[in-house]
Wavefront OBJ file of the C-alpha trace (Angstrom):
o trace
v 85.179 75.951 90.105
v 84.699 78.480 92.892
v 87.579 77.011 94.937
v 89.838 77.200 91.859
v 88.862 80.836 91.372
v 89.813 81.579 94.968
v 93.064 79.604 94.856
v 94.448 81.420 91.804
v 94.489 84.938 93.341
v 95.873 83.452 96.570
v 98.723 81.792 94.660
v 99.426 85.047 92.841
v 99.447 86.903 96.143
v 101.990 84.504 97.645
v 104.135 84.753 94.538
v 104.032 88.540 94.836
v 105.060 88.287 98.492
v 108.045 86.098 97.636
v 109.094 88.594 94.963
v 108.781 91.416 97.519
v 110.997 89.403 99.864
v 113.836 89.752 97.345
v 113.375 93.560 97.089
v 113.838 93.667 93.301
v 113.449 97.438 92.984
v 116.049 98.193 95.637
v 118.409 95.568 94.250
v 118.209 97.042 90.766
v 120.955 99.492 91.738
v 123.026 96.567 93.082
v 122.819 94.891 89.686
v 123.639 98.150 87.887
v 126.703 98.578 90.107
v 127.907 95.062 89.296
v 127.445 95.744 85.590
v 129.349 99.024 85.915
v 132.218 97.193 87.612
v 132.238 94.632 84.805
v 132.413 97.276 82.073
v 134.992 99.418 83.891
v 137.228 96.356 84.269
v 137.224 95.962 80.503
v 134.783 93.061 80.403
v 133.552 92.072 76.967
v 130.030 93.475 76.778
v 129.245 91.276 73.740
v 129.932 88.138 75.771
v 126.224 87.740 76.453
v 126.484 84.601 78.566
v 129.048 86.077 80.946
v 127.170 89.371 81.221
v 123.807 87.705 81.846
v 125.292 85.275 84.369
v 127.095 88.085 86.192
v 123.900 90.124 86.420
v 121.661 87.164 87.276
v 124.047 85.718 89.853
v 124.462 89.081 91.571
v 120.702 89.693 91.551
v 119.931 86.287 93.047
v 122.484 86.653 95.845
v 121.222 90.165 96.586
v 117.665 88.834 96.692
v 118.712 86.095 99.099
v 120.436 88.621 101.359
v 117.281 90.750 101.397
v 115.190 87.730 102.382
v 117.516 86.840 105.267
v 117.512 90.463 106.413
v 113.718 90.587 106.555
v 113.521 87.346 108.531
v 116.114 88.497 111.068
v 114.424 91.901 111.463
v 110.815 90.679 111.405
v 110.089 91.790 114.981
v 111.440 95.367 114.748
v 110.005 95.632 111.231
v 106.557 94.925 112.679
v 106.941 98.012 114.905
v 107.806 100.408 112.076
v 105.156 102.045 109.905
v 107.482 101.905 106.911
v 108.082 98.150 107.119
v 105.234 96.560 109.068
v 103.408 95.475 105.896
v 106.344 93.505 104.559
v 105.437 89.829 103.997
v 107.228 88.361 107.043
v 106.335 90.875 109.803
v 102.768 90.974 108.482
v 102.569 87.178 108.743
v 101.832 86.540 105.066
v 105.036 84.508 104.842
v 106.475 82.379 107.614
v 110.130 82.708 108.696
v 110.987 79.112 107.731
v 109.735 79.393 104.170
v 111.320 82.826 103.832
v 114.717 81.501 104.941
v 114.326 78.577 102.524
v 113.520 81.017 99.719
v 116.560 83.157 100.554
v 118.761 80.084 100.719
v 117.583 78.847 97.305
v 118.192 82.248 95.709
v 121.639 82.563 97.282
v 122.802 79.044 96.388
v 121.626 79.352 92.788
v 123.201 82.804 92.442
v 126.535 81.660 93.859
v 126.472 78.527 91.681
v 125.824 80.595 88.548
v 128.741 82.902 89.360
v 131.084 80.053 90.281
v 130.354 77.829 87.282
v 129.485 80.278 84.519
v 131.661 83.277 85.452
v 134.537 82.540 87.840
v 135.242 81.541 91.428
v 136.469 84.979 92.468
v 133.181 86.674 91.581
v 131.344 83.997 93.574
v 133.703 84.499 96.530
v 133.093 88.272 96.550
v 129.331 87.677 96.293
v 129.485 85.207 99.198
v 131.422 87.758 101.256
v 128.736 90.321 100.470
v 125.984 87.950 101.552
v 127.647 86.898 104.812
v 128.702 90.375 105.923
v 125.253 91.778 105.153
v 123.171 89.040 106.776
v 125.405 87.868 109.625
v 127.313 91.013 110.638
v 125.520 94.172 109.518
v 121.924 93.088 110.153
v 122.461 91.913 113.782
v 124.614 94.972 114.541
v 121.777 97.340 113.582
v 120.105 96.607 116.931
v 123.341 97.271 118.844
v 125.173 100.316 117.508
v 124.787 103.303 115.213
v 128.165 102.356 113.714
v 126.335 99.527 111.940
v 125.525 102.055 109.212
v 129.222 102.259 108.353
v 129.626 98.482 108.606
v 126.636 98.007 106.291
v 128.264 100.204 103.685
v 130.948 97.529 103.216
v 128.739 94.783 101.712
v 126.770 97.531 99.994
v 129.928 98.644 98.170
v 130.964 95.178 96.959
v 128.661 94.759 93.899
v 130.992 96.677 91.526
v 133.814 94.490 92.857
v 131.762 91.419 91.883
v 131.509 92.828 88.374
v 135.217 93.623 88.245
v 136.090 90.099 89.385
v 133.715 88.681 86.773
v 135.513 90.562 84.007
v 139.132 90.022 85.043
v 139.249 87.116 87.448
v 141.408 89.294 89.714
v 141.093 92.463 91.788
v 143.248 95.505 91.180
v 143.332 99.160 92.190
v 140.401 100.087 89.970
v 138.084 97.666 91.771
v 138.800 99.317 95.098
v 138.257 102.791 93.655
v 134.760 101.723 92.603
v 134.284 100.166 96.043
v 135.296 103.451 97.704
v 132.898 105.467 95.546
v 129.905 103.322 96.478
v 131.003 103.090 100.127
v 131.172 106.873 100.510
v 127.974 107.434 98.520
v 125.979 105.183 100.840
v 126.591 107.156 104.020
v 124.769 110.404 103.069
v 122.096 108.209 101.471
v 121.579 106.101 104.615
v 121.803 109.060 106.992
v 119.098 110.902 105.045
v 116.853 107.840 105.385
v 117.663 107.566 109.084
v 116.709 111.212 109.624
v 113.458 110.858 107.678
v 112.402 107.778 109.645
v 114.045 108.477 112.989
v 110.772 108.097 114.908
v 110.169 104.733 113.264
v 113.696 103.577 114.083
v 113.310 104.717 117.695
v 110.026 102.808 117.984
v 111.690 99.640 116.731
v 114.739 99.993 118.988
v 117.323 100.713 116.292
v 120.056 102.982 117.762
v 120.506 104.970 114.576
v 122.534 108.166 114.861
v 119.456 110.460 114.640
v 117.858 108.383 117.427
v 120.717 108.538 119.920
v 121.526 112.183 119.059
v 118.147 113.764 118.271
v 119.452 117.261 117.527
v 120.847 115.931 114.243
v 124.202 117.682 114.444
v 126.245 114.471 114.291
v 124.034 113.148 111.502
v 124.577 116.321 109.498
v 128.344 116.402 110.130
v 128.833 112.785 109.110
v 126.691 113.127 105.992
v 128.707 116.190 104.994
v 132.050 114.526 105.769
v 131.366 111.431 103.657
v 129.897 113.417 100.782
v 132.867 115.794 100.757
v 135.198 112.780 100.655
v 133.179 111.309 97.803
v 133.844 114.253 95.468
v 137.633 113.719 95.017
v 137.325 109.924 95.153
v 134.754 110.014 92.339
v 137.393 111.722 90.163
v 139.963 108.970 90.694
v 138.840 106.866 87.685
v 140.172 109.582 85.364
v 143.402 109.943 87.314
v 143.937 106.180 87.010
v 143.235 106.180 83.291
v 139.911 104.372 83.670
v 137.746 107.276 82.482
v 137.955 110.301 80.221
v 138.356 114.011 80.905
v 134.685 114.433 80.017
v 133.864 112.052 82.870
v 136.134 114.037 85.217
v 134.367 117.338 84.517
v 130.897 115.780 84.618
v 131.603 113.846 87.820
v 132.969 116.973 89.458
v 129.819 118.918 88.629
v 127.591 116.056 89.746
v 129.537 115.662 92.983
v 129.293 119.367 93.779
v 125.526 119.248 93.262
v 125.304 116.275 95.609
v 127.499 118.092 98.110
v 125.222 121.129 97.833
v 122.202 119.024 98.784
v 124.120 117.569 101.721
v 125.274 121.001 102.867
v 121.715 122.297 102.732
v 120.519 119.365 104.829
v 123.377 119.916 107.287
v 122.331 123.539 107.743
v 118.587 123.043 108.167
v 118.211 119.386 109.204
v 114.670 119.649 107.907
v 112.569 116.753 106.657
v 112.209 118.455 103.274
v 115.973 118.789 102.810
v 116.564 115.243 104.036
v 114.107 114.057 101.398
v 115.870 116.128 98.726
v 119.184 114.587 99.771
v 117.676 111.096 99.648
v 116.285 111.537 96.143
v 119.468 113.279 95.025
v 121.497 110.295 96.197
v 119.268 107.905 94.259
v 119.860 109.925 91.093
v 123.580 110.492 91.685
v 124.927 106.941 91.474
v 123.156 105.777 88.283
v 124.231 108.959 86.503
v 127.819 108.430 87.677
v 127.776 104.859 86.314
v 126.363 106.082 83.008
v 129.120 108.694 82.745
v 131.776 106.053 83.416
v 130.345 103.445 81.082
v 129.771 105.970 78.262
v 133.513 106.380 77.898
v 134.145 102.634 77.773
v 131.648 101.367 75.199
l 1 2 3 4 5 6 7 8 9 10 11 12 13 14 15 16 17 18 19 20 21 22 23 24 25 26 27 28 29 30 31 32 33 34 35 36 37 38 39 40 41 42 43 44 45 46 47 48 49 50 51 52 53 54 55 56 57 58 59 60 61 62 63 64 65 66 67 68 69 70 71 72 73 74 75 76 77 78 79 80 81 82 83 84 85 86 87 88 89 90 91 92 93 94 95 96 97 98 99 100 101 102 103 104 105 106 107 108 109 110 111 112 113 114 115 116 117 118 119 120 121 122 123 124 125 126 127 128 129 130 131 132 133 134 135 136 137 138 139 140 141 142 143 144 145 146 147 148 149 150 151 152 153 154 155 156 157 158 159 160 161 162 163 164 165 166 167 168 169 170 171 172 173 174 175 176 177 178 179 180 181 182 183 184 185 186 187 188 189 190 191 192 193 194 195 196 197 198 199 200 201 202 203 204 205 206 207 208 209 210 211 212 213 214 215 216 217 218 219 220 221 222 223 224 225 226 227 228 229 230 231 232 233 234 235 236 237 238 239 240 241 242 243 244 245 246 247 248 249 250 251 252 253 254 255 256 257 258 259 260 261 262 263 264 265 266 267 268 269 270 271 272 273 274 275 276 277 278 279 280 281 282 283 284 285 286 287 288 289 290 291 292 293 294 295
């Protein structure tokens, strides 16, 4: 009886570690972006099977990508305070079983999209997985430009949703892609500034590491955020969203730009943190504003 009592918490702990490997909280925004792409493409929201399969398939592939990322980065992750307690660098999960877990998630997710949604959505999801795990993740140890490269797979979830709804990709899909692409750069640069000492310790040549004064970090964050404001208005100009969305998105974008401008001026930890949290709030609100005019 005692051994059974010990085994149960251990099994729960391993299950929790495998869940953590998939980063469900971080991937929640990925799933929301895919759903937004689906709705904005005119997908039938009452088609429960297609909606659930689109969301589930995207979530599983995103979870698999996260698992592969943590295996590849297990050594530098072990050197960073922010990541050293993750299951793989901490040794609670072994690389082999973590890769197997990521592979199972990815294969199931791609199969769900291919068989229950359409082949195009599965192809976009596969592209997301491969560019994230095989291009972006290895490049992080080589160049600060990896941040821009990583924004490409990060911007594909709404395209998955669009493909799921229409079975084709048109101008609207790439507008949504551009919005998420541009949004990610101020978001990532704020994180890089907050954890620049951690990144330096782990050998990641992030922009705040190779240029410690922060001027390039601030300029790039401001440039991408300024570009985001007009791009975020494009859905209305293309007839995808209402005038109410246009006005609301403009106000939201200017607030986001204000946070970025403040960070660019001070380059303080406090303002970087405000920019980070502002970015987390910005995208979900933008999706809500878009979707509200479509349902």
